[in-house]
Biopython code that builds the backbone (N, CA, C, O; Angstrom):
import numpy as np
from Bio.PDB.StructureBuilder import StructureBuilder

atoms = [
    (1, "MET", "N", (-19.284, -2.098, 24.610)),
    (1, "MET", "CA", (-17.857, -2.267, 24.783)),
    (1, "MET", "C", (-17.146, -0.996, 24.302)),
    (1, "MET", "O", (-17.403, -0.535, 23.190)),
    (2, "PRO", "N", (-16.259, -0.428, 25.121)),
    (2, "PRO", "CA", (-15.577, 0.814, 24.733)),
    (2, "PRO", "C", (-14.535, 0.571, 23.636)),
    (2, "PRO", "O", (-14.000, -0.528, 23.488)),
    (3, "LYS", "N", (-14.270, 1.633, 22.877)),
    (3, "LYS", "CA", (-13.272, 1.571, 21.809)),
    (3, "LYS", "C", (-11.868, 1.503, 22.407)),
    (3, "LYS", "O", (-11.626, 1.957, 23.525)),
    (4, "VAL", "N", (-10.953, 0.928, 21.635)),
    (4, "VAL", "CA", (-9.549, 0.918, 22.029)),
    (4, "VAL", "C", (-9.003, 2.314, 21.753)),
    (4, "VAL", "O", (-9.253, 2.884, 20.691)),
    (5, "ASN", "N", (-8.248, 2.871, 22.720)),
    (5, "ASN", "CA", (-7.751, 4.225, 22.515)),
    (5, "ASN", "C", (-6.678, 4.251, 21.421)),
    (5, "ASN", "O", (-6.117, 3.214, 21.065)),
    (6, "LYS", "N", (-6.408, 5.414, 20.907)),
    (6, "LYS", "CA", (-5.532, 5.587, 19.747)),
    (6, "LYS", "C", (-4.128, 5.037, 19.983)),
    (6, "LYS", "O", (-3.570, 4.393, 19.094)),
    (7, "SER", "N", (-3.556, 5.270, 21.133)),
    (7, "SER", "CA", (-2.187, 4.823, 21.394)),
    (7, "SER", "C", (-2.072, 3.300, 21.451)),
    (7, "SER", "O", (-0.991, 2.758, 21.217)),
    (8, "ALA", "N", (-3.151, 2.612, 21.753)),
    (8, "ALA", "CA", (-3.123, 1.151, 21.842)),
    (8, "ALA", "C", (-3.266, 0.477, 20.477)),
    (8, "ALA", "O", (-3.042, -0.728, 20.359)),
    (9, "ARG", "N", (-3.635, 1.237, 19.448)),
    (9, "ARG", "CA", (-3.845, 0.654, 18.123)),
    (9, "ARG", "C", (-2.554, 0.397, 17.360)),
    (9, "ARG", "O", (-2.555, -0.376, 16.402)),
    (10, "GLY", "N", (-1.478, 1.012, 17.750)),
    (10, "GLY", "CA", (-0.216, 0.811, 17.055)),
    (10, "GLY", "C", (-0.026, 1.797, 15.923)),
    (10, "GLY", "O", (-0.993, 2.288, 15.340)),
    (11, "LYS", "N", (1.234, 2.083, 15.617)),
    (11, "LYS", "CA", (1.533, 3.027, 14.544)),
    (11, "LYS", "C", (1.644, 2.276, 13.233)),
    (11, "LYS", "O", (2.041, 1.111, 13.198)),
    (12, "HIS", "N", (1.288, 2.961, 12.154)),
    (12, "HIS", "CA", (1.334, 2.358, 10.832)),
    (12, "HIS", "C", (1.713, 3.409, 9.792)),
    (12, "HIS", "O", (1.731, 4.605, 10.081)),
    (13, "ARG", "N", (2.008, 2.959, 8.611)),
    (13, "ARG", "CA", (2.318, 3.849, 7.494)),
    (13, "ARG", "C", (1.495, 3.435, 6.287)),
    (13, "ARG", "O", (1.204, 2.257, 6.078)),
    (14, "TRP", "N", (1.132, 4.424, 5.508)),
    (14, "TRP", "CA", (0.404, 4.228, 4.259)),
    (14, "TRP", "C", (1.401, 4.377, 3.122)),
    (14, "TRP", "O", (2.143, 5.358, 3.075)),
    (15, "ILE", "N", (1.428, 3.420, 2.209)),
    (15, "ILE", "CA", (2.367, 3.441, 1.091)),
    (15, "ILE", "C", (1.580, 3.495, -0.211)),
    (15, "ILE", "O", (0.755, 2.625, -0.490)),
    (16, "GLY", "N", (1.848, 4.532, -1.006)),
    (16, "GLY", "CA", (1.245, 4.648, -2.323)),
    (16, "GLY", "C", (2.151, 3.974, -3.335)),
    (16, "GLY", "O", (3.358, 4.213, -3.347)),
    (17, "PHE", "N", (1.578, 3.132, -4.184)),
    (17, "PHE", "CA", (2.373, 2.363, -5.131)),
    (17, "PHE", "C", (1.789, 2.428, -6.544)),
    (17, "PHE", "O", (0.656, 2.859, -6.755)),
    (18, "GLN", "N", (2.603, 1.987, -7.497)),
    (18, "GLN", "CA", (2.194, 1.912, -8.899)),
    (18, "GLN", "C", (2.528, 0.524, -9.420)),
    (18, "GLN", "O", (3.617, 0.009, -9.168)),
    (19, "LEU", "N", (1.595, -0.086, -10.148)),
    (19, "LEU", "CA", (1.836, -1.369, -10.807)),
    (19, "LEU", "C", (1.864, -1.132, -12.305)),
    (19, "LEU", "O", (0.957, -0.509, -12.858)),
    (20, "ASP", "N", (2.895, -1.623, -12.957)),
    (20, "ASP", "CA", (3.023, -1.481, -14.404)),
    (20, "ASP", "C", (2.723, -2.824, -15.056)),
    (20, "ASP", "O", (3.628, -3.541, -15.482)),
    (21, "VAL", "N", (1.434, -3.153, -15.126)),
    (21, "VAL", "CA", (0.977, -4.403, -15.726)),
    (21, "VAL", "C", (-0.124, -4.074, -16.732)),
    (21, "VAL", "O", (-0.722, -2.999, -16.682)),
    (22, "GLU", "N", (-0.384, -5.005, -17.640)),
    (22, "GLU", "CA", (-1.378, -4.743, -18.685)),
    (22, "GLU", "C", (-2.802, -4.770, -18.153)),
    (22, "GLU", "O", (-3.588, -3.862, -18.422)),
    (23, "ASP", "N", (-3.132, -5.808, -17.400)),
    (23, "ASP", "CA", (-4.490, -5.924, -16.886)),
    (23, "ASP", "C", (-4.425, -6.536, -15.497)),
    (23, "ASP", "O", (-3.796, -7.575, -15.299)),
    (24, "CYS", "N", (-5.071, -5.897, -14.545)),
    (24, "CYS", "CA", (-4.983, -6.363, -13.162)),
    (24, "CYS", "C", (-6.266, -6.003, -12.422)),
    (24, "CYS", "O", (-6.741, -4.870, -12.496)),
    (25, "SER", "N", (-6.816, -6.975, -11.713)),
    (25, "SER", "CA", (-7.984, -6.704, -10.873)),
    (25, "SER", "C", (-7.507, -6.483, -9.441)),
    (25, "SER", "O", (-6.345, -6.725, -9.115)),
    (26, "ARG", "N", (-8.403, -6.030, -8.613)),
    (26, "ARG", "CA", (-8.063, -5.829, -7.201)),
    (26, "ARG", "C", (-7.628, -7.154, -6.565)),
    (26, "ARG", "O", (-6.675, -7.201, -5.787)),
    (27, "HIS", "N", (-8.341, -8.221, -6.909)),
    (27, "HIS", "CA", (-8.013, -9.543, -6.368)),
    (27, "HIS", "C", (-6.610, -9.982, -6.811)),
    (27, "HIS", "O", (-5.850, -10.513, -6.001)),
    (28, "GLU", "N", (-6.262, -9.770, -8.071)),
    (28, "GLU", "CA", (-4.926, -10.129, -8.565)),
    (28, "GLU", "C", (-3.841, -9.296, -7.869)),
    (28, "GLU", "O", (-2.743, -9.788, -7.609)),
    (29, "CYS", "N", (-4.159, -8.036, -7.571)),
    (29, "CYS", "CA", (-3.226, -7.179, -6.844)),
    (29, "CYS", "C", (-2.995, -7.726, -5.438)),
    (29, "CYS", "O", (-1.858, -7.759, -4.967)),
    (30, "GLU", "N", (-4.049, -8.149, -4.771)),
    (30, "GLU", "CA", (-3.925, -8.722, -3.430)),
    (30, "GLU", "C", (-3.093, -10.005, -3.461)),
    (30, "GLU", "O", (-2.306, -10.253, -2.548)),
    (31, "ILE", "N", (-3.261, -10.816, -4.496)),
    (31, "ILE", "CA", (-2.461, -12.036, -4.643)),
    (31, "ILE", "C", (-0.994, -11.672, -4.846)),
    (31, "ILE", "O", (-0.111, -12.298, -4.260)),
    (32, "PHE", "N", (-0.729, -10.658, -5.678)),
    (32, "PHE", "CA", (0.636, -10.195, -5.922)),
    (32, "PHE", "C", (1.318, -9.799, -4.614)),
    (32, "PHE", "O", (2.450, -10.207, -4.354)),
    (33, "PHE", "N", (0.629, -9.004, -3.791)),
    (33, "PHE", "CA", (1.219, -8.556, -2.523)),
    (33, "PHE", "C", (1.358, -9.699, -1.521)),
    (33, "PHE", "O", (2.340, -9.739, -0.780)),
    (34, "SER", "N", (0.410, -10.620, -1.479)),
    (34, "SER", "CA", (0.561, -11.735, -0.531)),
    (34, "SER", "C", (1.713, -12.647, -0.938)),
    (34, "SER", "O", (2.298, -13.315, -0.086)),
    (35, "ASP", "N", (2.048, -12.686, -2.233)),
    (35, "ASP", "CA", (3.203, -13.474, -2.680)),
    (35, "ASP", "C", (4.526, -12.812, -2.296)),
    (35, "ASP", "O", (5.465, -13.503, -1.902)),
    (36, "ILE", "N", (4.613, -11.488, -2.405)),
    (36, "ILE", "CA", (5.888, -10.820, -2.139)),
    (36, "ILE", "C", (6.080, -10.462, -0.662)),
    (36, "ILE", "O", (7.217, -10.361, -0.202)),
    (37, "PHE", "N", (4.994, -10.269, 0.083)),
    (37, "PHE", "CA", (5.097, -9.937, 1.505)),
    (37, "PHE", "C", (4.974, -11.206, 2.341)),
    (37, "PHE", "O", (3.875, -11.574, 2.758)),
    (38, "VAL", "N", (6.092, -11.870, 2.584)),
    (38, "VAL", "CA", (6.072, -13.117, 3.342)),
    (38, "VAL", "C", (5.929, -12.846, 4.835)),
    (38, "VAL", "O", (5.081, -13.446, 5.494)),
    (39, "ASN", "N", (6.749, -11.948, 5.371)),
    (39, "ASN", "CA", (6.737, -11.675, 6.808)),
    (39, "ASN", "C", (6.280, -10.262, 7.134)),
    (39, "ASN", "O", (6.569, -9.746, 8.213)),
    (40, "VAL", "N", (5.564, -9.633, 6.202)),
    (40, "VAL", "CA", (5.110, -8.260, 6.408)),
    (40, "VAL", "C", (3.585, -8.242, 6.434)),
    (40, "VAL", "O", (2.928, -8.756, 5.529)),
    (41, "SER", "N", (3.043, -7.647, 7.478)),
    (41, "SER", "CA", (1.602, -7.488, 7.575)),
    (41, "SER", "C", (1.183, -6.296, 6.715)),
    (41, "SER", "O", (1.857, -5.266, 6.720)),
    (42, "TRP", "N", (0.081, -6.422, 5.977)),
    (42, "TRP", "CA", (-0.353, -5.349, 5.088)),
    (42, "TRP", "C", (-1.856, -5.468, 4.825)),
    (42, "TRP", "O", (-2.480, -6.492, 5.103)),
    (43, "ARG", "N", (-2.411, -4.383, 4.279)),
    (43, "ARG", "CA", (-3.817, -4.385, 3.870)),
    (43, "ARG", "C", (-3.981, -3.400, 2.722)),
    (43, "ARG", "O", (-3.523, -2.261, 2.807)),
    (44, "LEU", "N", (-4.628, -3.832, 1.656)),
    (44, "LEU", "CA", (-4.856, -2.990, 0.485)),
    (44, "LEU", "C", (-6.099, -2.129, 0.713)),
    (44, "LEU", "O", (-7.163, -2.645, 1.055)),
    (45, "PHE", "N", (-5.958, -0.818, 0.522)),
    (45, "PHE", "CA", (-7.087, 0.079, 0.707)),
    (45, "PHE", "C", (-7.619, 0.608, -0.617)),
    (45, "PHE", "O", (-8.786, 0.389, -0.941)),
    (46, "ASP", "N", (-6.801, 1.289, -1.377)),
    (46, "ASP", "CA", (-7.256, 1.851, -2.645)),
    (46, "ASP", "C", (-6.585, 1.114, -3.789)),
    (46, "ASP", "O", (-5.441, 0.675, -3.675)),
    (47, "PHE", "N", (-7.316, 0.982, -4.907)),
    (47, "PHE", "CA", (-6.755, 0.381, -6.110)),
    (47, "PHE", "C", (-7.522, 0.932, -7.305)),
    (47, "PHE", "O", (-8.731, 0.730, -7.421)),
    (48, "LYS", "N", (-6.821, 1.624, -8.188)),
    (48, "LYS", "CA", (-7.483, 2.326, -9.281)),
    (48, "LYS", "C", (-6.606, 2.340, -10.531)),
    (48, "LYS", "O", (-5.381, 2.422, -10.437)),
    (49, "LYS", "N", (-7.240, 2.261, -11.704)),
    (49, "LYS", "CA", (-6.525, 2.366, -12.973)),
    (49, "LYS", "C", (-6.656, 3.801, -13.481)),
    (49, "LYS", "O", (-7.761, 4.319, -13.639)),
    (50, "ILE", "N", (-5.490, 4.441, -13.736)),
    (50, "ILE", "CA", (-5.465, 5.812, -14.246)),
    (50, "ILE", "C", (-4.476, 5.859, -15.406)),
    (50, "ILE", "O", (-3.294, 5.562, -15.231)),
    (51, "ASP", "N", (-4.953, 6.227, -16.574)),
    (51, "ASP", "CA", (-4.117, 6.353, -17.773)),
    (51, "ASP", "C", (-3.310, 5.095, -18.068)),
    (51, "ASP", "O", (-2.131, 5.184, -18.410)),
    (52, "GLY", "N", (-3.923, 3.939, -17.942)),
    (52, "GLY", "CA", (-3.269, 2.685, -18.294)),
    (52, "GLY", "C", (-2.369, 2.097, -17.227)),
    (52, "GLY", "O", (-1.849, 0.997, -17.414)),
    (53, "LEU", "N", (-2.164, 2.788, -16.113)),
    (53, "LEU", "CA", (-1.360, 2.273, -15.005)),
    (53, "LEU", "C", (-2.250, 2.089, -13.783)),
    (53, "LEU", "O", (-3.261, 2.772, -13.624)),
    (54, "TYR", "N", (-1.858, 1.160, -12.932)),
    (54, "TYR", "CA", (-2.628, 0.887, -11.723)),
    (54, "TYR", "C", (-1.945, 1.515, -10.517)),
    (54, "TYR", "O", (-0.737, 1.373, -10.328)),
    (55, "TYR", "N", (-2.730, 2.207, -9.709)),
    (55, "TYR", "CA", (-2.236, 2.877, -8.511)),
    (55, "TYR", "C", (-3.021, 2.381, -7.310)),
    (55, "TYR", "O", (-4.190, 2.013, -7.427)),
    (56, "GLY", "N", (-2.369, 2.373, -6.154)),
    (56, "GLY", "CA", (-3.059, 1.927, -4.961)),
    (56, "GLY", "C", (-2.358, 2.372, -3.694)),
    (56, "GLY", "O", (-1.280, 2.965, -3.723)),
    (57, "VAL", "N", (-3.009, 2.065, -2.577)),
    (57, "VAL", "CA", (-2.487, 2.424, -1.254)),
    (57, "VAL", "C", (-2.606, 1.197, -0.360)),
    (57, "VAL", "O", (-3.662, 0.572, -0.274)),
    (58, "ILE", "N", (-1.495, 0.864, 0.308)),
    (58, "ILE", "CA", (-1.523, -0.208, 1.298)),
    (58, "ILE", "C", (-1.138, 0.351, 2.663)),
    (58, "ILE", "O", (-0.471, 1.380, 2.770)),
    (59, "LYS", "N", (-1.574, -0.352, 3.695)),
    (59, "LYS", "CA", (-1.269, 0.027, 5.076)),
    (59, "LYS", "C", (-0.365, -1.051, 5.667)),
    (59, "LYS", "O", (-0.656, -2.242, 5.560)),
    (60, "THR", "N", (0.738, -0.622, 6.292)),
    (60, "THR", "CA", (1.652, -1.558, 6.946)),
    (60, "THR", "C", (1.994, -1.033, 8.341)),
    (60, "THR", "O", (1.931, 0.173, 8.579)),
    (61, "PRO", "N", (2.350, -1.917, 9.253)),
    (61, "PRO", "CA", (2.799, -1.452, 10.575)),
    (61, "PRO", "C", (4.099, -0.662, 10.445)),
    (61, "PRO", "O", (4.889, -0.915, 9.535)),
    (62, "LEU", "N", (4.322, 0.270, 11.327)),
    (62, "LEU", "CA", (5.514, 1.107, 11.287)),
    (62, "LEU", "C", (6.797, 0.267, 11.307)),
    (62, "LEU", "O", (7.772, 0.609, 10.639)),
    (63, "GLU", "N", (6.797, -0.820, 12.065)),
    (63, "GLU", "CA", (7.984, -1.666, 12.161)),
    (63, "GLU", "C", (8.338, -2.321, 10.826)),
    (63, "GLU", "O", (9.507, -2.614, 10.578)),
    (64, "SER", "N", (7.353, -2.553, 9.970)),
    (64, "SER", "CA", (7.561, -3.237, 8.689)),
    (64, "SER", "C", (7.655, -2.277, 7.511)),
    (64, "SER", "O", (7.835, -2.710, 6.372)),
    (65, "TYR", "N", (7.536, -1.002, 7.769)),
    (65, "TYR", "CA", (7.444, 0.000, 6.710)),
    (65, "TYR", "C", (8.641, -0.002, 5.759)),
    (65, "TYR", "O", (8.453, -0.042, 4.543)),
    (66, "ILE", "N", (9.843, 0.038, 6.276)),
    (66, "ILE", "CA", (11.054, 0.075, 5.442)),
    (66, "ILE", "C", (11.170, -1.204, 4.614)),
    (66, "ILE", "O", (11.474, -1.153, 3.422)),
    (67, "ASP", "N", (10.926, -2.352, 5.253)),
    (67, "ASP", "CA", (10.984, -3.625, 4.532)),
    (67, "ASP", "C", (9.950, -3.675, 3.415)),
    (67, "ASP", "O", (10.252, -4.116, 2.306)),
    (68, "ALA", "N", (8.735, -3.227, 3.702)),
    (68, "ALA", "CA", (7.672, -3.243, 2.702)),
    (68, "ALA", "C", (8.037, -2.367, 1.505)),
    (68, "ALA", "O", (7.845, -2.765, 0.356)),
    (69, "LYS", "N", (8.561, -1.179, 1.778)),
    (69, "LYS", "CA", (8.974, -0.280, 0.699)),
    (69, "LYS", "C", (10.061, -0.917, -0.162)),
    (69, "LYS", "O", (9.995, -0.865, -1.390)),
    (70, "ASP", "N", (11.049, -1.513, 0.474)),
    (70, "ASP", "CA", (12.137, -2.165, -0.252)),
    (70, "ASP", "C", (11.626, -3.318, -1.116)),
    (70, "ASP", "O", (12.033, -3.468, -2.268)),
    (71, "ILE", "N", (10.742, -4.122, -0.555)),
    (71, "ILE", "CA", (10.197, -5.272, -1.291)),
    (71, "ILE", "C", (9.421, -4.808, -2.518)),
    (71, "ILE", "O", (9.576, -5.378, -3.598)),
    (72, "ILE", "N", (8.593, -3.786, -2.367)),
    (72, "ILE", "CA", (7.815, -3.272, -3.504)),
    (72, "ILE", "C", (8.744, -2.760, -4.594)),
    (72, "ILE", "O", (8.535, -3.050, -5.772)),
    (73, "ASN", "N", (9.762, -2.004, -4.216)),
    (73, "ASN", "CA", (10.663, -1.404, -5.208)),
    (73, "ASN", "C", (11.596, -2.425, -5.866)),
    (73, "ASN", "O", (12.127, -2.149, -6.942)),
    (74, "LYS", "N", (11.810, -3.581, -5.260)),
    (74, "LYS", "CA", (12.662, -4.609, -5.862)),
    (74, "LYS", "C", (11.945, -5.401, -6.943)),
    (74, "LYS", "O", (12.592, -6.096, -7.726)),
    (75, "GLN", "N", (10.631, -5.312, -7.001)),
    (75, "GLN", "CA", (9.868, -6.037, -8.020)),
    (75, "GLN", "C", (9.973, -5.313, -9.360)),
    (75, "GLN", "O", (10.095, -4.089, -9.404)),
    (76, "ASP", "N", (9.924, -6.076, -10.449)),
    (76, "ASP", "CA", (10.034, -5.494, -11.791)),
    (76, "ASP", "C", (8.835, -4.627, -12.149)),
    (76, "ASP", "O", (8.985, -3.592, -12.797)),
    (77, "LYS", "N", (7.657, -5.044, -11.732)),
    (77, "LYS", "CA", (6.446, -4.354, -12.179)),
    (77, "LYS", "C", (5.800, -3.440, -11.144)),
    (77, "LYS", "O", (4.670, -2.993, -11.341)),
    (78, "SER", "N", (6.494, -3.154, -10.045)),
    (78, "SER", "CA", (5.904, -2.274, -9.029)),
    (78, "SER", "C", (6.934, -1.292, -8.498)),
    (78, "SER", "O", (8.137, -1.553, -8.508)),
    (79, "SER", "N", (6.428, -0.147, -8.030)),
    (79, "SER", "CA", (7.288, 0.854, -7.402)),
    (79, "SER", "C", (6.455, 1.687, -6.440)),
    (79, "SER", "O", (5.244, 1.829, -6.609)),
    (80, "THR", "N", (7.120, 2.236, -5.427)),
    (80, "THR", "CA", (6.429, 3.110, -4.486)),
    (80, "THR", "C", (6.486, 4.537, -5.010)),
    (80, "THR", "O", (7.442, 4.928, -5.680)),
    (81, "ILE", "N", (5.464, 5.298, -4.699)),
    (81, "ILE", "CA", (5.397, 6.695, -5.143)),
    (81, "ILE", "C", (5.540, 7.634, -3.958)),
    (81, "ILE", "O", (6.311, 8.593, -4.008)),
    (82, "THR", "N", (4.803, 7.360, -2.900)),
    (82, "THR", "CA", (4.817, 8.223, -1.724)),
    (82, "THR", "C", (4.401, 7.407, -0.510)),
    (82, "THR", "O", (3.868, 6.306, -0.645)),
    (83, "SER", "N", (4.645, 7.951, 0.667)),
    (83, "SER", "CA", (4.196, 7.295, 1.891)),
    (83, "SER", "C", (4.007, 8.348, 2.980)),
    (83, "SER", "O", (4.584, 9.435, 2.925)),
    (84, "SER", "N", (3.189, 8.001, 3.967)),
    (84, "SER", "CA", (2.883, 8.938, 5.032)),
    (84, "SER", "C", (2.230, 8.198, 6.188)),
    (84, "SER", "O", (1.870, 7.028, 6.064)),
    (85, "GLY", "N", (2.082, 8.873, 7.289)),
    (85, "GLY", "CA", (1.351, 8.341, 8.428)),
    (85, "GLY", "C", (-0.142, 8.597, 8.315)),
    (85, "GLY", "O", (-0.924, 8.143, 9.150)),
    (86, "LYS", "N", (-0.537, 9.335, 7.264)),
    (86, "LYS", "CA", (-1.955, 9.660, 7.064)),
    (86, "LYS", "C", (-2.369, 9.296, 5.641)),
    (86, "LYS", "O", (-1.728, 9.704, 4.673)),
    (87, "ILE", "N", (-3.443, 8.525, 5.528)),
    (87, "ILE", "CA", (-3.908, 8.079, 4.214)),
    (87, "ILE", "C", (-4.371, 9.264, 3.369)),
    (87, "ILE", "O", (-4.236, 9.245, 2.145)),
    (88, "LYS", "N", (-4.908, 10.279, 4.007)),
    (88, "LYS", "CA", (-5.389, 11.452, 3.287)),
    (88, "LYS", "C", (-4.261, 12.101, 2.483)),
    (88, "LYS", "O", (-4.469, 12.499, 1.337)),
    (89, "LEU", "N", (-3.082, 12.208, 3.070)),
    (89, "LEU", "CA", (-1.949, 12.814, 2.378)),
    (89, "LEU", "C", (-1.496, 11.970, 1.189)),
    (89, "LEU", "O", (-1.170, 12.511, 0.132)),
    (90, "VAL", "N", (-1.476, 10.653, 1.357)),
    (90, "VAL", "CA", (-1.073, 9.771, 0.259)),
    (90, "VAL", "C", (-2.078, 9.878, -0.889)),
    (90, "VAL", "O", (-1.685, 9.969, -2.052)),
    (91, "ARG", "N", (-3.358, 9.867, -0.567)),
    (91, "ARG", "CA", (-4.392, 9.985, -1.597)),
    (91, "ARG", "C", (-4.286, 11.320, -2.341)),
    (91, "ARG", "O", (-4.427, 11.359, -3.564)),
    (92, "GLU", "N", (-4.040, 12.409, -1.613)),
    (92, "GLU", "CA", (-3.900, 13.717, -2.253)),
    (92, "GLU", "C", (-2.699, 13.755, -3.183)),
    (92, "GLU", "O", (-2.802, 14.242, -4.309)),
    (93, "ARG", "N", (-1.567, 13.248, -2.728)),
    (93, "ARG", "CA", (-0.348, 13.253, -3.540)),
    (93, "ARG", "C", (-0.485, 12.425, -4.812)),
    (93, "ARG", "O", (0.131, 12.732, -5.832)),
    (94, "MET", "N", (-1.294, 11.378, -4.744)),
    (94, "MET", "CA", (-1.462, 10.500, -5.899)),
    (94, "MET", "C", (-2.740, 10.809, -6.684)),
    (94, "MET", "O", (-3.040, 10.127, -7.664)),
    (95, "SER", "N", (-3.483, 11.811, -6.273)),
    (95, "SER", "CA", (-4.742, 12.208, -6.915)),
    (95, "SER", "C", (-5.726, 11.030, -7.002)),
    (95, "SER", "O", (-6.352, 10.815, -8.040)),
    (96, "LEU", "N", (-5.855, 10.279, -5.919)),
    (96, "LEU", "CA", (-6.765, 9.142, -5.907)),
    (96, "LEU", "C", (-8.170, 9.518, -5.441)),
    (96, "LEU", "O", (-9.132, 8.850, -5.822)),
    (97, "LYS", "N", (-8.317, 10.557, -4.636)),
    (97, "LYS", "CA", (-9.665, 10.950, -4.189)),
    (97, "LYS", "C", (-9.768, 12.438, -4.118)),
    (97, "LYS", "O", (-10.821, 12.968, -3.763)),
]
sb = StructureBuilder()
sb.init_structure("model")
sb.init_model(0)
sb.init_chain("A")
sb.init_seg("    ")
for serial, (resi, resn, name, xyz) in enumerate(atoms, 1):
    if name == "N":
        sb.init_residue(resn, " ", resi, " ")
    sb.init_atom(name, np.array(xyz, "f"), 0.0, 1.0, " ", f" {name:<3s}", serial, name[0])
structure = sb.get_structure()
């Protein structure tokens, strides 16, 4: 079966975020995002603890990007750091890989 071409996959954005919590696992982070993202499609890619803070990268569709950013920044314990159309750029900016 042939692959779906690039234009048919849809556009998306990668959002780098920070969680300011004492202790958090990847699973707890996924639960946190599924609670706050009611009508936004997302997927968690990276999640790492650096110097006592948790950093990660999520992928959202381009149509939901602004809403997702706003929702993350409205939470007390989370904030966005950077975003891009390429995960490589987000990872470089946040020193994740």
